SERO-4910 file (N, C-alpha, C, O; in steps of 0.05 Angstrom, whole numbers):
BEGIN
 pado doro    nc1    nc2    nc3   cac1   cac2   cac3    cc1    cc2    cc3    oc1    oc2    oc3
  Met    A   -887   -471    356   -879   -476    383   -899   -464    403   -906   -476    423
  Arg    A   -908   -440    396   -928   -427    414   -954   -442    414   -967   -444    435
  Glu    A   -962   -453    391   -987   -467    389   -986   -495    402  -1006   -504    414
  Asn    A   -963   -508    401   -961   -535    411   -949   -538    439   -953   -558    452
  Tyr    A   -935   -517    448   -924   -518    474   -936   -495    491   -957   -499    504
  Ser    A   -923   -472    490   -934   -448    504   -919   -424    495   -898   -426    482
  Arg    A   -930   -401    502   -916   -376    495   -889   -374    509   -870   -363    497
  Lys    A   -887   -383    534   -862   -382    548   -840   -398    534   -818   -390    532
  Ile    A   -848   -422    526   -829   -439    512   -820   -427    485   -797   -427    478
  Ala    A   -839   -415    471   -833   -402    446   -814   -378    450   -795   -374    435
  Leu    A   -819   -363    471   -801   -341    478   -773   -351    486   -753   -338    480
  Phe    A   -773   -373    500   -748   -385    509   -730   -392    485   -705   -390    487
  Ala    A   -743   -399    463   -727   -405    439   -722   -381    422   -700   -378    411
  Ala    A   -741   -362    421   -739   -340    402   -721   -318    412   -705   -306    397
  Val    A   -722   -311    438   -706   -289    449   -676   -295    446   -662   -277    437
  Pro    A   -666   -318    455   -638   -324    450   -630   -323    421   -608   -315    414
  Met    A   -648   -332    403   -642   -331    375   -639   -302    365   -622   -296    349
  Ala    A   -657   -284    375   -654   -256    367   -628   -244    377   -616   -228    363
  Ile    A   -619   -253    400   -594   -243    411   -570   -253    395   -552   -238    388
  Thr    A   -571   -279    389   -549   -291    374   -548   -281    345   -527   -280    332
  Asp    A   -572   -273    335   -572   -262    308   -557   -235    306   -548   -228    284
  Val    A   -554   -221    328   -538   -197    329   -510   -204    320   -497   -189    305
  Phe    A   -499   -226    330   -472   -235    322   -471   -241    292   -451   -236    279
  Thr    A   -493   -253    282   -494   -259    254   -494   -233    237   -481   -231    217
  Tyr    A   -509   -213    246   -508   -187    233   -480   -176    232   -471   -166    212
  Val    A   -466   -178    255   -438   -168    256   -422   -183    235   -406   -170    220
  Ala    A   -424   -209    233   -409   -225    214   -414   -215    185   -396   -213    169
  Glu    A   -440   -210    179   -446   -202    151   -437   -173    146   -427   -168    124
  Tyr    A   -440   -156    165   -429   -128    161   -399   -128    158   -388   -113    142
  Val    A   -385   -146    174   -356   -148    170   -350   -158    143   -331   -149    130
  Gly    A   -365   -178    133   -361   -188    106   -365   -166     85   -349   -165     66
  Ile    A   -385   -149     88   -389   -127     70   -365   -108     71   -356    -98     51
  Ala    A   -356   -102     96   -333    -83     99   -308    -94     86   -294    -79     73
  Ile    A   -303   -120     89   -280   -132     76   -282   -131     46   -263   -123     32
  Gly    A   -306   -138     35   -310   -137      6   -306   -110     -6   -294   -107    -27
  Ile    A   -316    -89      8   -314    -62     -3   -286    -51      1   -276    -35    -16
  Glu    A   -272    -59     23   -245    -50     26   -226    -62      5   -205    -51     -1
  Leu    A   -234    -85     -6   -218    -97    -27   -217    -79    -52   -198    -81    -68
  Val    A   -237    -62    -55   -237    -43    -78   -230    -15    -69   -233      4    -84
  Gly    A   -220    -12    -44   -209     13    -36   -227     32    -20   -219     54    -15
  Ile    A   -251     23    -12   -269     41      3   -268     33     32   -272      9     39
  Pro    A   -262     51     50   -259     44     79   -285     36     92   -307     44     83
  Ser    A   -283     19    112   -307      8    126   -323     30    140   -347     27    144
  Ile    A   -310     52    148   -324     73    162   -346     86    144   -365     98    153
  Val    A   -342     82    118   -362     92     98   -381     69     90   -406     73     89
  Ser    A   -370     46     84   -386     24     73   -407     13     92   -429      7     85
  Val    A   -399      9    118   -417     -4    137   -442     12    143   -464      1    142
  Pro    A   -439     38    149   -464     54    153   -482     55    129   -506     55    131
  Val    A   -470     56    105   -486     56     80   -501     30     77   -525     30     70
  Ala    A   -487      7     82   -500    -19     81   -523    -21    101   -544    -32     95
  Tyr    A   -518    -10    125   -539    -11    146   -564      4    137   -586     -5    140
  Leu    A   -560     28    126   -583     45    118   -598     31     95   -623     32     94
  Leu    A   -583     20     76   -596      7     53   -612    -18     63   -634    -23     53
  His    A   -601    -32     82   -616    -56     91   -640    -48    108   -661    -61    105
  Val    A   -638    -28    124   -661    -18    140   -683    -10    120   -707    -16    125
  Leu    A   -676      5     99   -696     14     79   -708    -10     66   -732    -11     61
  Leu    A   -692    -30     59   -702    -54     46   -722    -69     64   -744    -77     55
  Val    A   -715    -73     89   -733    -87    108   -759    -71    111   -780    -83    113
  Tyr    A   -757    -45    112   -781    -28    116   -799    -30     92   -824    -31     95
  Arg    A   -788    -30     68   -804    -31     43   -812    -60     35   -829    -64     18
  Arg    A   -799    -79     48   -805   -107     43   -801   -116     14   -817   -131      3
  Gly    A   -780   -105      2   -774   -113    -26   -755   -136    -28   -736   -136    -43
  Tyr    A   -760   -157    -12   -742   -179    -10   -738   -194    -36   -715   -201    -44
  Ala    A   -760   -200    -50   -758   -217    -74   -740   -205    -95   -724   -219   -107
  Val    A   -743   -179   -100   -727   -166   -121   -698   -166   -113   -680   -172   -129
  Val    A   -693   -159    -87   -665   -158    -78   -652   -185    -78   -629   -188    -85
  Glu    A   -668   -206    -70   -657   -233    -70   -648   -241    -97   -626   -252   -100
  Lys    A   -664   -237   -118   -656   -244   -145   -632   -229   -154   -614   -240   -167
  Thr    A   -631   -203   -147   -609   -186   -156   -583   -195   -142   -562   -198   -155
  Met    A   -584   -200   -116   -560   -208   -101   -551   -236   -109   -527   -241   -110
  Leu    A   -569   -254   -115   -562   -280   -125   -547   -278   -151   -527   -292   -156
  Gly    A   -556   -260   -169   -543   -256   -194   -515   -245   -191   -496   -254   -204
  Ile    A   -512   -225   -173   -486   -213   -169   -467   -233   -155   -444   -235   -161
  Ser    A   -479   -249   -136   -462   -269   -122   -451   -289   -142   -430   -301   -138
  Ala    A   -467   -294   -164   -457   -314   -184   -432   -305   -197   -417   -321   -208
  Ile    A   -426   -278   -196   -401   -268   -208   -377   -281   -194   -358   -288   -207
  Leu    A   -380   -285   -168   -358   -298   -153   -352   -326   -163   -329   -333   -167
  Leu    A   -373   -341   -168   -369   -369   -178   -358   -369   -206   -339   -384   -211
  Ile    A   -369   -353   -224   -359   -352   -251   -330   -342   -253   -314   -353   -268
  Ala    A   -324   -321   -237   -297   -310   -238   -276   -330   -229   -255   -332   -241
  Tyr    A   -282   -345   -208   -262   -364   -198   -261   -390   -215   -239   -402   -216
  Ile    A   -282   -397   -229   -280   -419   -248   -262   -411   -271   -245   -426   -280
  Ala    A   -265   -386   -280   -248   -375   -302   -219   -374   -292   -201   -381   -307
  Ser    A   -215   -364   -267   -188   -363   -256   -175   -390   -255   -151   -393   -259
  Leu    A   -191   -410   -248   -180   -437   -246   -170   -447   -273   -149   -460   -274
  Phe    A   -185   -442   -294   -177   -450   -320   -152   -435   -330   -134   -447   -343
  Ile    A   -151   -409   -323   -128   -393   -332   -103   -399   -317    -81   -402   -328
  Lys    A   -105   -402   -291    -82   -406   -273    -74   -435   -271    -50   -441   -268
  Gly    A    -93   -453   -274    -87   -482   -271    -85   -489   -242    -90   -473   -224
  Thr    A    -78   -514   -236    -77   -524   -209    -48   -529   -201    -30   -533   -218
  Met    A    -43   -529   -176    -16   -535   -165    -14   -565   -158    -35   -578   -154
  Asn    A     10   -575   -156     13   -603   -150     13   -608   -119     34   -611   -107
  Tyr    A    -11   -607   -108    -15   -612    -80    -30   -638    -75    -45   -646    -93
  Pro    A    -26   -651    -52    -41   -675    -47    -71   -670    -45    -80   -648    -37
  Leu    A    -87   -690    -54   -116   -686    -54   -127   -684    -26   -146   -668    -22
  Phe    A   -117   -699     -7   -126   -697     21   -103   -687     39    -80   -694     34
  Tyr    A   -110   -672     58    -90   -661     76   -102   -659    104   -125   -650    108
  Leu    A    -86   -667    124    -95   -666    151    -72   -657    169    -50   -667    167
  Ser    A    -78   -639    187    -58   -629    205    -71   -625    233    -95   -619    234
  Phe    A    -55   -628    253    -66   -624    281    -54   -599    293    -54   -597    318
  Thr    A    -44   -581    277    -34   -556    287    -57   -539    296    -79   -541    284
  Pro    A    -54   -522    316    -76   -504    325    -87   -487    302   -112   -483    301
  Ala    A    -70   -477    285    -80   -459    263    -99   -475    244   -119   -464    236
  Phe    A    -91   -499    237   -107   -515    219   -134   -523    232   -155   -520    219
  Leu    A   -133   -531    257   -158   -539    271   -176   -515    274   -201   -517    272
  Phe    A   -164   -491    279   -180   -467    282   -195   -460    256   -219   -454    256
  Leu    A   -181   -463    233   -194   -457    207   -215   -477    201   -236   -470    189
  Ile    A   -211   -503    208   -232   -523    203   -257   -516    219   -279   -518    208
  Ala    A   -253   -509    244   -276   -502    261   -290   -477    251   -314   -475    252
  Ala    A   -274   -457    242   -286   -433    232   -302   -438    207   -323   -426    203
  Asn    A   -293   -457    190   -308   -464    166   -335   -477    174   -356   -472    162
  Ala    A   -334   -494    195   -359   -506    205   -379   -485    214   -402   -487    208
  Gly    A   -369   -465    229   -386   -444    238   -397   -427    216   -419   -416    218
  Ala    A   -381   -424    194   -389   -408    172   -412   -420    156   -429   -406    145
  Val    A   -413   -447    155   -433   -460    138   -457   -470    154   -477   -477    141
  Val    A   -456   -470    180   -479   -479    196   -484   -457    217   -479   -461    241
  Met    A   -494   -435    208   -500   -413    227   -525   -418    243   -543   -432    234
  Pro    A   -527   -406    267   -549   -412    285   -577   -406    273   -596   -421    279
  Phe    A   -580   -385    258   -606   -378    248   -616   -397    227   -640   -398    221
  Met    A   -598   -413    215   -606   -429    191   -627   -450    197   -646   -452    181
  Pro    A   -625   -465    219   -646   -486    224   -674   -474    226   -693   -484    214
  Phe    A   -676   -451    241   -703   -439    244   -712   -426    218   -736   -427    211
  Tyr    A   -694   -413    204   -702   -400    179   -711   -421    159   -731   -418    145
  Gln    A   -697   -443    156   -704   -465    138   -732   -475    144   -748   -479    126
  Ala    A   -737   -480    170   -763   -490    178   -785   -469    171   -807   -476    161
  Ser    A   -780   -444    177   -800   -423    172   -805   -419    143   -828   -416    134
  Ala    A   -784   -420    126   -787   -417     98   -804   -439     86   -820   -434     68
  Thr    A   -800   -464     96   -816   -486     86   -845   -483     95   -863   -488     79
  Ala    A   -849   -475    120   -876   -472    130   -891   -450    116   -916   -451    113
  Glu    A   -877   -429    107   -890   -406     93   -901   -414     66   -920   -402     56
  Lys    A   -890   -435     54   -899   -444     28   -924   -461     31   -932   -467     53
  Asn    A   -935   -469      8   -959   -486      9   -952   -513     20   -929   -522     20
  Ala    A   -973   -528     29   -969   -555     40   -957   -573     19   -962   -570     -5
  Gly    A   -940   -592     28   -929   -611      9   -904   -602     -5   -896   -614    -25
  Thr    A   -891   -582      6   -867   -572     -8   -841   -579      7   -820   -569      0
  Val    A   -843   -598     25   -819   -607     40   -799   -618     20   -775   -613     22
  Arg    A   -808   -634      1   -790   -646    -19   -776   -625    -36   -752   -626    -40
  Ser    A   -791   -604    -44   -779   -583    -60   -759   -567    -44   -738   -558    -55
  Ser    A   -764   -563    -18   -745   -549     -1   -719   -565      2   -697   -554      3
  Arg    A   -722   -592      5   -698   -609      6   -682   -606    -19   -657   -604    -18
  Thr    A   -695   -607    -42   -681   -605    -68   -667   -578    -70   -644   -577    -79
  Glu    A   -680   -557    -63   -669   -530    -64   -645   -528    -45   -624   -516    -53
  Thr    A   -647   -539    -21   -625   -538     -2   -601   -554    -12   -578   -545    -10
  Leu    A   -606   -578    -23   -585   -595    -34   -570   -580    -56   -546   -581    -57
  Phe    A   -585   -568    -74   -573   -554    -97   -556   -531    -87   -533   -527    -97
  Gly    A   -566   -516    -68   -550   -494    -57   -525   -503    -43   -504   -490    -45
  Ala    A   -527   -526    -28   -504   -537    -14   -482   -546    -34   -459   -541    -30
  Ile    A   -491   -558    -56   -471   -568    -76   -457   -544    -89   -433   -545    -92
  Ile    A   -472   -523    -96   -460   -499   -108   -440   -486    -89   -418   -478    -97
  Ser    A   -448   -485    -63   -431   -472    -43   -405   -488    -40   -383   -477    -38
  Glu    A   -407   -515    -39   -383   -532    -36   -365   -529    -60   -340   -527    -57
  Ile    A   -376   -528    -84   -360   -525   -109   -345   -498   -108   -321   -497   -115
  Leu    A   -359   -477    -99   -346   -451    -98   -323   -451    -78   -302   -441    -84
  Met    A   -327   -463    -55   -306   -464    -34   -282   -480    -44   -259   -472    -39
  Ile    A   -287   -502    -58   -265   -518    -68   -249   -503    -89   -224   -503    -89
  Ile    A   -263   -489   -107   -250   -474   -128   -233   -452   -116   -210   -447   -125
  Ile    A   -243   -437    -96   -228   -416    -84   -203   -426    -70   -182   -414    -72
  Val    A   -205   -449    -57   -182   -461    -44   -161   -469    -65   -137   -463    -61
  Val    A   -170   -481    -87   -151   -490   -107   -137   -467   -121   -113   -467   -125
  Val    A   -153   -446   -128   -142   -423   -141   -123   -408   -123   -103   -396   -132
  Ser    A   -128   -408    -97   -112   -392    -78    -91   -408    -63    -81   -399    -43
  Thr    A    -84   -432    -73    -65   -449    -59    -37   -436    -56    -23   -442    -37
  Asp    A    -29   -419    -74     -2   -407    -72     -3   -378    -64     13   -362    -73
  Leu    A    -22   -371    -47    -22   -345    -35      4   -340    -20     16   -359    -10
  Asp    A     12   -315    -18     37   -309     -4     34   -316     26     20   -301     41
  Ser    A     46   -338     34     43   -346     62     58   -328     82     55   -331    106
  Gly    A     74   -310     71     88   -292     89     71   -269     99     79   -254    118
  Leu    A     48   -266     87     30   -244     96     14   -252    120      6   -276    122
  Ser    A      9   -233    137     -7   -239    161    -37   -241    154    -53   -252    169
  Leu    A    -45   -228    132    -73   -228    123    -91   -216    144   -114   -226    148
  Leu    A    -82   -196    158    -98   -183    178   -113   -159    167   -128   -146    182
  Ser    A   -108   -152    142   -122   -129    130   -132   -137    103   -119   -153     89
  Pro    A   -154   -125     94   -164   -130     67   -144   -122     45   -144   -134     24
  Arg    A   -127   -102     51   -107    -94     31    -87   -117     26    -80   -122      3
  Glu    A    -79   -131     47    -61   -154     44    -75   -176     30    -63   -190     13
  Leu    A   -100   -180     36   -116   -201     23   -118   -196     -6   -115   -214    -23
  Ala    A   -123   -170    -14   -125   -163    -42    -99   -169    -57    -99   -178    -79
  Ala    A    -76   -163    -43    -50   -168    -56    -46   -197    -61    -35   -205    -82
  Ser    A    -55   -214    -43    -52   -243    -46    -71   -254    -67    -64   -272    -82
  Leu    A    -95   -243    -68   -115   -253    -87   -107   -247   -116   -117   -259   -135
  Ala    A    -88   -228   -119    -79   -220   -146    -66   -243   -161    -63   -242   -185
  Val    A    -58   -265   -147    -46   -288   -160    -67   -301   -179    -59   -314   -198
  Ala    A    -92   -296   -174   -113   -308   -190   -121   -289   -214   -139   -295   -229
  Gly    A   -106   -267   -216   -112   -248   -237   -115   -220   -225   -123   -217   -202
  Glu    A   -109   -199   -241   -110   -172   -230   -138   -163   -222   -141   -145   -206
  Tyr    A   -158   -175   -234   -186   -167   -227   -198   -185   -205   -220   -181   -197
  Ala    A   -183   -205   -196   -193   -223   -176   -202   -209   -150   -223   -215   -140
  Pro    A   -186   -190   -139   -195   -176   -115   -221   -162   -119   -238   -162   -101
  Trp    A   -225   -149   -142   -250   -135   -148   -274   -155   -149   -295   -150   -137
  Leu    A   -270   -176   -164   -291   -196   -168   -298   -209   -141   -321   -213   -135
  Phe    A   -277   -216   -126   -281   -228   -100   -296   -209    -81   -315   -217    -67
  Gly    A   -288   -184    -82   -301   -164    -65   -330   -160    -71   -347   -158    -54
  Ile    A   -336   -157    -98   -364   -154   -106   -381   -177    -98   -403   -174    -88
  Gly    A   -371   -201   -103   -385   -225    -96   -390   -228    -66   -411   -237    -57
  Leu    A   -369   -221    -51   -371   -222    -21   -392   -203    -11   -408   -210      7
  Val    A   -393   -179    -21   -412   -159    -13   -441   -168    -19   -459   -166     -2
  Ala    A   -445   -179    -43   -471   -188    -51   -480   -211    -34   -503   -212    -25
  Ala    A   -463   -230    -29   -470   -253    -12   -476   -245     16   -495   -255     28
  Ala    A   -460   -227     28   -464   -218     55   -491   -202     57   -505   -205     77
  Phe    A   -496   -185     38   -521   -170     39   -545   -188     36   -566   -184     49
  Leu    A   -543   -208     19   -565   -228     16   -569   -242     42   -592   -247     50
  Ala    A   -548   -249     56   -550   -263     82   -564   -245    103   -579   -254    119
  Leu    A   -558   -219    102   -571   -200    120   -601   -200    116   -616   -200    136
  Val    A   -610   -202     91   -639   -203     85   -651   -228     98   -672   -227    110
  Val    A   -637   -251     94   -647   -276    104   -648   -277    134   -668   -285    146
  Val    A   -627   -267    147   -626   -268    177   -647   -249    189   -660   -257    208
  Ser    A   -651   -226    177   -670   -207    188   -698   -218    187   -715   -214    204
  Leu    A   -704   -233    165   -730   -246    163   -734   -267    185   -754   -267    199
  Gly    A   -714   -285    187   -717   -307    207   -719   -297    235   -735   -307    251
  Ser    A   -702   -277    242   -700   -268    270   -725   -252    278   -739   -258    297
  Ala    A   -730   -231    262   -752   -212    270   -779   -226    268   -796   -223    287
  Trp    A   -784   -241    247   -810   -255    245   -813   -275    268   -835   -278    279
  Gly    A   -792   -290    274   -793   -310    294   -800   -299    321   -816   -310    336
  Leu    A   -788   -275    328   -793   -263    354   -822   -253    356   -835   -258    377
  Val    A   -832   -239    336   -859   -228    338   -880   -250    338   -901   -248    350
  Glu    A   -874   -273    324   -893   -295    324   -894   -308    351   -915   -317    361
  Ala    A   -870   -310    364   -869   -323    390   -884   -306    411   -898   -317    428
  Ile    A   -882   -280    409   -896   -262    427   -925   -261    421   -942   -258    439
  Gly    A   -932   -264    395   -960   -262    387   -966   -235    376   -990   -228    373
  Trp    A   -945   -219    369   -950   -193    356   -956   -196    327   -949   -216    315
  Pro    A   -968   -176    315   -972   -176    286   -945   -172    272   -927   -160    283
  Arg    A   -943   -182    247   -917   -181    233   -909   -152    226   -885   -148    221
  Ser    A   -927   -134    228   -920   -106    222   -899    -95    242   -885    -76    236
  Arg    A   -897   -108    265   -877    -99    285   -850   -112    281   -831   -105    295
  Ala    A   -847   -130    261   -822   -143    257   -800   -124    249   -777   -127    256
  Phe    A   -808   -103    234   -788    -83    226   -774    -70    250   -750    -67    250
  Trp    A   -790    -63    270   -778    -49    294   -761    -68    310   -742    -59    323
  Val    A   -768    -94    310   -750   -113    323   -723   -114    309   -702   -113    322
  Tyr    A   -724   -115    282   -699   -115    267   -683    -90    272   -659    -90    277
  Phe    A   -697    -67    272   -684    -41    274   -669    -39    301   -646    -30    302
  Val    A   -682    -49    322   -669    -47    349   -646    -66    351   -625    -58    361
  Glu    A   -649    -91    342   -628   -111    346   -604   -107    327   -583   -118    332
  Ser    A   -607    -91    306   -585    -87    287   -567    -64    295   -544    -63    285
  Ile    A   -576    -47    313   -559    -24    321   -534    -33    336   -513    -24    330
  Pro    A   -536    -52    356   -512    -62    369   -493    -75    349   -468    -73    352
  Ala    A   -503    -88    328   -486   -101    308   -471    -80    292   -447    -83    286
  Leu    A   -484    -58    286   -471    -36    272   -448    -25    288   -426    -20    278
  Ile    A   -453    -20    314   -433     -8    332   -409    -28    335   -386    -20    334
  Ala    A   -415    -54    339   -394    -73    342   -377    -76    317   -352    -78    319
  Thr    A   -389    -74    294   -374    -76    269   -355    -52    266   -332    -56    257
  Met    A   -363    -29    274   -346     -6    272   -322     -9    292   -300      0    286
  Ile    A   -327    -21    315   -306    -25    334   -286    -45    324   -262    -42    328
  Leu    A   -295    -66    309   -278    -87    299   -265    -80    272   -249    -96    262
  Ser    A   -271    -56    262   -261    -49    235   -231    -49    232   -221    -51    210
  Ala    A   -217    -46    254   -187    -45    253   -175    -72    247   -152    -74    240
  Asn    A   -191    -93    251   -180   -120    248   -201   -138    237   -210   -157    250
  Leu    A   -210   -133    212   -234   -146    201   -230   -176    197   -248   -191    204
  Leu    A   -208   -184    185   -205   -212    178   -203   -230    202   -215   -251    203
  Ala    A   -188   -221    222   -186   -237    247   -213   -238    261   -220   -258    273
  Ser    A   -228   -216    260   -254   -214    273   -274   -234    260   -288   -248    275
  Ile    A   -274   -236    234   -293   -253    221   -287   -282    227   -305   -299    230
  Leu    A   -261   -290    228   -254   -317    235   -262   -324    263   -272   -346    268
  Asn    A   -257   -306    282   -265   -311    310   -296   -314    312   -305   -330    328
  Leu    A   -310   -297    297   -340   -299    298   -349   -326    287   -368   -338    298
  Met    A   -336   -336    266   -344   -362    255   -340   -384    275   -357   -402    277
  Leu    A   -318   -383    290   -313   -403    311   -334   -400    333   -344   -421    343
  Ala    A   -342   -376    340   -362   -372    361   -389   -384    353   -404   -393    370
  Phe    A   -395   -383    327   -421   -393    318   -423   -423    323   -445   -433    327
  Val    A   -401   -438    324   -402   -466    330   -415   -471    357   -431   -490    360
  Phe    A   -409   -454    376   -420   -458    403   -447   -445    406   -464   -455    421
  Val    A   -452   -422    392   -478   -410    393   -499   -428    381   -522   -427    388
  Leu    A   -490   -445    362   -509   -463    348   -522   -483    366   -543   -493    361
  Ile    A   -508   -490    388   -517   -513    405   -546   -510    414   -562   -528    410
  Gly    A   -553   -487    427   -580   -483    437   -601   -486    416   -619   -502    419
  Pro    A   -600   -469    395   -621   -471    374   -622   -498    361   -644   -508    355
  Ala    A   -599   -511    357   -599   -537    343   -612   -559    360   -625   -576    350
  Val    A   -607   -558    386   -619   -578    404   -650   -574    404   -665   -594    402
  Ile    A   -659   -549    407   -688   -544    406   -700   -554    380   -721   -566    380
  Met    A   -687   -547    358   -698   -555    332   -698   -585    329   -717   -596    318
  Gly    A   -677   -599    339   -677   -628    337   -699   -641    353   -711   -660    343
  Leu    A   -705   -630    376   -727   -642    393   -754   -637    380   -771   -655    380
  Ile    A   -758   -614    369   -784   -608    355   -787   -625    330   -808   -636    325
  Ala    A   -765   -628    315   -766   -642    289   -774   -671    293   -786   -683    276
  Ser    A   -766   -683    316   -772   -711    321   -798   -716    337   -805   -738    343
  Asn    A   -812   -694    343   -837   -696    358   -860   -701    339   -868   -683    324
  Gln    A   -870   -725    338   -891   -733    319   -917   -718    324   -932   -714    305
  Arg    A   -923   -710    348   -947   -696    354   -947   -669    340   -968   -659    332
  Val    A   -923   -657    338   -921   -631    325   -917   -634    295   -930   -620    279
  Met    A   -899   -652    287   -891   -654    259   -908   -673    242   -907   -672    217
  Gly    A   -923   -690    255   -939   -709    240   -922   -728    223   -902   -739    233
  Arg    A   -930   -731    198   -915   -750    180   -888   -740    173   -871   -755    162
  Asn    A   -882   -714    178   -856   -703    172   -836   -705    195   -814   -694    194
  Ala    A   -844   -718    216   -826   -721    240   -801   -735    232   -801   -755    217
  Ser    A   -779   -726    243   -753   -738    238   -751   -764    253   -758   -766    276
  Arg    A   -742   -785    239   -740   -811    252   -718   -828    238   -709   -821    216
  Gly    A   -710   -850    251   -692   -868    239   -665   -856    231   -652   -842    247
  Phe    A   -657   -861    206   -631   -852    196   -627   -822    198   -607   -812    207
  Trp    A   -648   -806    190   -646   -777    189   -644   -766    217   -630   -746    222
  Lys    A   -657   -778    236   -655   -769    264   -627   -773    275   -616   -755    287
  Val    A   -616   -796    270   -589   -802    279   -569   -784    265   -550   -774    278
  Ala    A   -572   -780    239   -554   -763    223   -554   -735    233   -533   -722    234
  Tyr    A   -577   -725    241   -579   -697    251   -562   -694    277   -546   -675    279
  Trp    A   -566   -712    296   -552   -709    321   -522   -714    319   -506   -702    332
  Leu    A   -515   -733    301   -486   -738    296   -473   -714    283   -450   -707    289
  Ser    A   -488   -701    264   -477   -677    251   -472   -654    271   -451   -641    271
  Leu    A   -492   -650    289   -489   -630    310   -465   -636    328   -449   -618    334
  Ala    A   -463   -661    336   -441   -669    353   -414   -665    340   -394   -657    352
  Phe    A   -412   -671    314   -388   -668    298   -379   -639    297   -356   -632    302
  Val    A   -398   -621    291   -391   -592    289   -382   -581    316   -362   -567    317
  Val    A   -396   -588    338   -389   -579    364   -362   -590    373   -345   -576    385
  Ala    A   -357   -615    366   -331   -628    373   -308   -613    359   -287   -609    371
  Leu    A   -312   -604    334   -292   -589    320   -285   -563    335   -262   -556    339
  Gly    A   -306   -549    344   -302   -525    359   -286   -529    385   -268   -514    392
  Ile    A   -294   -550    400   -280   -556    425   -251   -563    420   -233   -553    435
  Ile    A   -246   -580    400   -218   -587    394   -202   -563    386   -178   -560    394
  Ser    A   -214   -544    371   -200   -520    363   -193   -503    387   -170   -493    388
  Val    A   -212   -499    405   -206   -483    429   -185   -495    446   -167   -481    456
  Val    A   -187   -522    450   -167   -536    467   -139   -534    455   -120   -530    469
  Ala    A   -138   -538    428   -112   -538    414   -100   -510    415    -75   -507    415
  Ser    A   -117   -490    415   -106   -462    415    -96   -454    442    -86   -432    446
***
């Protein structure tokens, strides 16, 4: 963007992204806090420790090793719930379900925010650009594979957890752990470990996309990216500690907020992706261009409907 437009335009895109990434940090720290509280460790201990570990990781730049480790641990979540599904079996529920109640619409919108976070379009583009030329196809394949695995995991968790105790308010990880026990006595532990690993892995990804994007837009050397991350992550740490009394409700509200935060970055990315002068033969056109804008409109519409219904 800086090379094809101007530094001002690049900053116009990068600075808001850095600010919105603070909200993403909060979401991931809350996820870590929930996961660790499922095994009995309070968030006042877990969140500062996670922050220090991540700062150290970003400083030492050991991303590759951590990514492989966290992906392996995150796989525990998938394996555990597949096993739970076979052990517990399925309930006799309809395959499709639709409701227009505020609670249902809110959860649908929160799911949309959870799977299409604001940093993702920019990070995906940056990750592809960082690789050698001609890897757009491999990036598409990798993204498709990850999306399929994520969808399978979400479906399995929903099926396994269909008979959770609906009388619980689920406002605390302790109540969530009690409900998850229907999938087996070790389900809360496995879910907690998998959630912590996935959230920590996301922290690594977000810090890369946000800090690198900002220093590139300004024209600074990448060595300053660490200090950008260090500064922008402190408000996230403080906010997480403030929200620690109501973690589950906080994470759902953050997911809904991401639907609206996504609008700015997604519009900018859509305009750049279809600009042939910038993208050359990889410019978005035809079916894919229409699909992109319809997808964005669909996600935003879900958020608006949820807010109005509430």
